[in-house]
N, C-alpha and C positions, 0 to 999 in steps of 0.2 A: 482505406476507408472503416471497415468493420473492426480494428481497434483502436478506432473511435470511439465506435458503440460501446465495444465493448467494458471500454474505460468508463463511460458515463454510468452503461448498470451497474459495473461495479465499485464505485462512488456511490451511489444509488443505495445497496445494497450497507456499503460501508455505513453510510449514513443512515440507516433504519434501523442498523444493528445498537444504533446508542441514541435513537428516537424511541426505538421497542423494547431495547435490554430487557422492561421489567417482563416481557413476556416472554422471554427467551429462558432454555436453561442457564443455570450459575455457570456453565464453563464454558457454555458460549458469550454469553455476556460479556465475559471477563476477556477473552480473548477476539474472537470473531469482527470486532471492528479496527483490531490495531492489524491484524493479517487480512482484511479488505484492503484496509488503505495501501500498502505494500504491493499487491496484486493489484493494485488501482494505480500506483505506481512503474510495475511490471507493463502493464500493458499500454500506458501513455508513453514508453520510451519503446514499445515495440512499432504504436502508431509513430511516434519521432525518426526514428531508426529505422522503420521498416528492413532495408539493403543489409541492417547490419547482423541482424539474425538473433533467433531467444538468448544462446548463452552471451551474447555482448549486453542486452536486456536485462536480462538476470542479474549481471555482475555493474552493471550501473545503477541497478533499482538498490539494491544490498548497499553498496558505497552511497545513494541518498538516501536512503531509508536510515542506515547506520549514522551515515553524517550530521540528518538533523538531529535526530536521537540523542549524540555527540553534543552537539551544539547547546543542549538543556541543561546541561553545567555551565556555562558561559550567562552571569545573571546583569544586568547591567539595568536602569532604570529604563530605558527607550527601549530595548528589546521586551521587558516583563510589561511596557504599557501594550507592546503589540502584540503579544499573547493573550493580552486581556480581550481581545475582542475574540471574537467568535471565528471568524474566517480564518486569521492567523493563528490560532488557536485550531483549529484543525490540520494546519501545515506544520507549525512548528510545537506544538505539544506544550507540555507544560513542568516536566519535570524528569530527569532521567530515572530509566526505568530497567534494566537488566534485564530483565523477563518480556520487555518489549523488542530486543532484538532479539529472541528464540521467533515471538510472536510476525517478526516481518519476513525472517529467514523460510517460516513455516508455511506466509500467504506468497514471498515467491515463488519457492518451492511448487507451490501447489497450482502457481499462475500457469509457471512455466511447463509445468509439464502437463496441464490441459492444452498449455498454446502446441504444445510438441506433437502431444495426440489428436489434435487437428488436424496440422501439417501435415503427420499420417495420414489420417485418412482424405484431406485434401489430395493424395500424391496415387492414389491408388487407380490402376486403368479400368 
């Protein structure tokens, strides 16, 4: 259940980074939202597949994130219409950017690192 809460927290932070991006340093405003989006995917995968462990969640998160980014190369009126709405745009994005793959990898690596540290602390006698 903790992973569901963490997922919602990270989602809120990601949305806040977009809404209040003009108040963040330029570097953070440019990169933080995508990294937090990918971290949200990681924690969502941990929530859904708790028994599979962090390595599985990281791999699945990379696959999903990279797959969604690659799907932005596909253009058709029906999917572009979906992408024109806010909820679908948040999930599907607008256009393919190579840098997003780096942002996703960084967000997932950070989330997995925090998760591993949390698990290590939790196992202390």
